[in-house]
C-alpha positions in Angstrom: -4.6 -8.4 6.8 -5.5 -4.7 6.4 -8.3 -2.6 4.9 -6.3 0.2 3.2 -8.0 2.8 5.4 -5.0 4.8 6.7 -5.2 5.3 10.5 -2.5 7.8 10.8 0.5 9.5 9.1 3.6 8.7 11.0 7.3 9.5 10.4 10.4 7.4 10.0 12.7 9.1 12.4 15.8 6.9 12.1 17.2 4.4 9.6 19.9 2.1 11.0 21.9 -0.5 9.0 21.0 -4.0 10.1 22.9 -6.7 8.1 22.0 -6.1 4.5 18.7 -4.5 5.6 17.7 -1.7 7.9 16.0 -1.1 11.3 13.5 1.7 11.3 12.4 3.8 14.3 8.9 5.1 13.5 7.0 7.8 15.3 3.4 6.6 15.1 1.9 10.0 15.2 -1.9 9.6 15.9 -1.8 5.8 15.7 -2.4 4.5 19.2 0.0 1.8 20.2 -1.6 0.8 23.5 -2.9 -2.4 21.9 0.2 -3.1 19.9 2.7 -5.7 21.1 6.1 -6.9 19.9 5.3 -9.3 17.0 2.2 -7.5 15.8 1.8 -6.4 12.2 1.7 -2.7 11.1 1.5 -1.7 7.4 4.0 1.1 6.5 3.4 2.6 3.1 1.4 -0.5 2.3 4.1 -3.0 3.3 3.3 -5.3 6.2 6.0 -5.1 8.8 6.5 -6.7 12.3 6.9 -4.5 15.3 10.2 -5.5 17.0 9.8 -3.0 19.9 7.1 -0.6 21.2 7.9 2.4 23.4 5.2 5.0 24.0 4.4 6.5 20.6 7.3 4.9 18.8 8.0 1.5 17.4 10.8 -0.3 15.5 10.7 -2.7 12.5 13.4 -4.6 10.8 13.3 -4.4 7.0 15.1 -7.1 4.9 17.0 -6.3 1.7 14.3 -8.3 -0.2 11.7 -5.9 1.1 13.8 -2.8 0.3 14.4 -4.0 -3.2 10.7 -4.3 -3.9 9.3 -1.2 -2.1 9.7 2.5 -1.9 9.5 4.8 1.1 11.2 2.5 3.6 14.8 3.5 3.0 14.9 7.1 4.4 13.4 9.4 7.0 10.0 10.9 6.1 6.2 10.7 6.4 4.6 7.3 6.0 1.1 5.9 5.9 0.3 3.6 8.9 -2.4 1.0 9.6 -2.6 -1.6 12.3 -3.7 -5.1 11.3 -7.4 -5.8 10.9 -9.3 -7.5 13.7 -12.5 -9.6 13.2 -14.4 -6.8 15.0 -13.3 -4.0 12.7 -15.3 -2.6 9.8 -14.0 -3.3 6.4 -14.2 0.2 5.1 -11.8 -0.2 2.2 -11.0 -3.7 0.7 -9.0 -6.7 1.8 -5.4 -5.7 1.7 -2.6 -8.2 2.5 0.2 -5.7 2.9 2.4 -7.7 0.4 3.6 -5.2 -2.2 3.2 -6.7 -5.7 5.4 -4.2 -7.5 6.3 -0.6 -8.1 4.2 1.7 -10.3 5.1 5.1 -11.7 3.0 8.3 -11.2 2.2 9.6 -14.7 0.2 12.6 -13.6 -1.2 14.1 -10.3 -3.4 17.0 -11.0 -5.9 19.0 -9.0 -9.3 19.1 -10.7 -11.9 21.2 -9.0 -12.1 20.1 -5.4 -10.5 16.7 -6.0 -7.3 15.3 -7.5 -6.7 12.9 -10.4 -3.9 10.4 -10.0 -2.7 8.5 -13.0 -0.4 5.5 -12.4 1.4 3.3 -14.9 1.2 -0.3 -13.8 3.9 -2.9 -14.7 2.8 -5.0 -17.7 2.8 -8.2 -15.6 0.3 -6.7 -13.2 -2.0 -4.9 -15.6 -4.5 -7.7 -16.0 -5.5 -7.4 -12.3 -7.0 -3.9 -12.7 -10.5 -3.2 -13.9 -12.9 -0.3 -14.0 -14.4 0.3 -10.6 -12.1 -2.3 -9.1 -9.8 -1.8 -6.1 -6.1 -0.9 -6.0 -3.8 -0.2 -3.1 -1.3 2.6 -3.6 1.2 3.2 -0.8 -1.2 1.4 1.5 -4.3 3.4 0.6 -7.4 1.6 -0.7 -8.5 3.3 -3.9 -11.1 2.8 -6.6 -10.0 2.6 -10.3 -12.0 5.0 -12.5 -10.5 3.9 -15.8 -7.9 1.6 -17.3 -5.9 2.4 -20.5 -3.8 -0.6 -21.7 -0.5 0.0 -23.4 2.7 -1.9 -24.3 4.5 -0.3 -21.4 1.7 -1.4 -19.0 -1.7 -0.1 -18.2 -2.4 3.4 -16.9 -5.0 3.4 -14.2 -6.8 6.6 -13.3 -8.0 7.3 -9.7 -9.9 10.2 -8.2 -8.8 11.4 -4.8 -11.2 13.3 -2.5 -9.8 16.1 -0.3 -10.1 13.9 2.8 -7.8 11.3 1.3 -5.3 14.0 0.4 -5.5 15.4 3.9 -5.0 12.2 5.9 -2.4 10.3 3.8 1.0 10.8 2.3 -0.4 10.8 -1.2 -0.4 14.6 -1.1 3.4 14.5 -1.7 3.2 12.5 -5.0 4.6 14.0 -8.2 4.9 12.8 -11.8 7.7 10.4 -12.1 7.5 9.2 -8.4 7.4 5.5 -7.7 4.7 4.0 -5.5 4.0 0.7 -3.8 1.3 -1.2 -5.5 -0.8 -4.1 -4.4 -3.4 -5.8 -6.7 -6.9 -6.7 -5.5 -6.7 -10.0 -3.6 -9.9 -11.3 -5.2 -8.6 -10.6 -8.7 -5.5 -12.6 -7.9 -7.5 -15.7 -6.9 -9.8 -15.4 -9.9 -6.8 -15.3 -12.2 -5.4 -18.4 -10.6 -8.6 -20.3 -10.8 -9.2 -19.4 -14.5 -5.6 -20.1 -15.5 -5.0 -23.3 -13.5 -6.7 -25.6 -16.0 -8.1 -27.7 -13.3 -11.3 -29.4 -14.0 -14.1 -29.0 -11.4 -15.7 -32.3 -10.7 -19.4 -32.6 -11.4 -21.8 -33.0 -8.5 
């Protein structure tokens, strides 16, 4: 489990074929690895991965073909958002993030407005129902607040405001219109949808 508060921007230094997947060598940048052991979880661009080796400021993860087919940013060298798994002693500064990417969204617009930036993302139709005004969204591992939702036949467009700090400490600064991003819906919204749609009667007390 994660919070969506990015701890560091690292870099994928090497991508090696591994069966039908890949093995990534990641420079963790400012992410301290002193408390990270083999088998621990680290979110990379919002996707929960398992550390297979840890050596100084670098670690490796093995990424399956299934993960590659449903994510972006894990198939080539470049900067990545990093976050270690949440502990029970941590502050929940963002929102509950599972690190399980629900789908890919497309950047419709990314514009600087005054001292902030406006990010518009088109959500796949099957995921549109999970997004609401002032609700939470996770884009490339970053916990963000939805400012507006515009429904359409091709999927909802959600609008998000990014403050300068978020731009400075994440990879979102590199986004452009047409880019694909990893998207995770709010965990609470997913459970609410399940409860409302299950058709299971709640016994009276």
